[in-house]
C-alpha angles and dihedrals in degrees: 000000000000106000093188089067097053117101123227105233095179109112116250095208139014092252088055089048089051092048091049091048092051092049089050092048093053092047090049089052092052092051091050091051092051093047091050091048091050092048094049090047091051092049092049092050092046090058095046113115125228125218090267091058098253126128122230086241091060093046090053094046090051091047089052094050089047091055092047089050089053090056103265102152095194093058090051089053094050090051094048091048092046091055095043102248101122113148114245119242113245115222117203121206125195128190113224096191131063114249118216115241094234087063092054090048092054093050090050093051092051091050092054088054092061 
């Protein structure tokens, strides 16, 4: 890597940092507006109705179901995630050291007090 060609992006002064922050904020706002516009356009198009009386949303859902029925695992996973039936991941925890019985008894006594 040629270190001479790398540009130092750290601000040299607080005014430069403020200027860079302002530029970043403006750019961030532009990106947020573009993403919102894309989301709004997609929602509008999903609700459009074709000549057969079906919405694009219905057609996409049917297409996704057809793909899942053909064996497309990603389509099945998308359907499962969309309806909120994702399996929970089980986390296993093991204890590597031996716990003295007196410690367990103390913990059990404290739990009974609650």
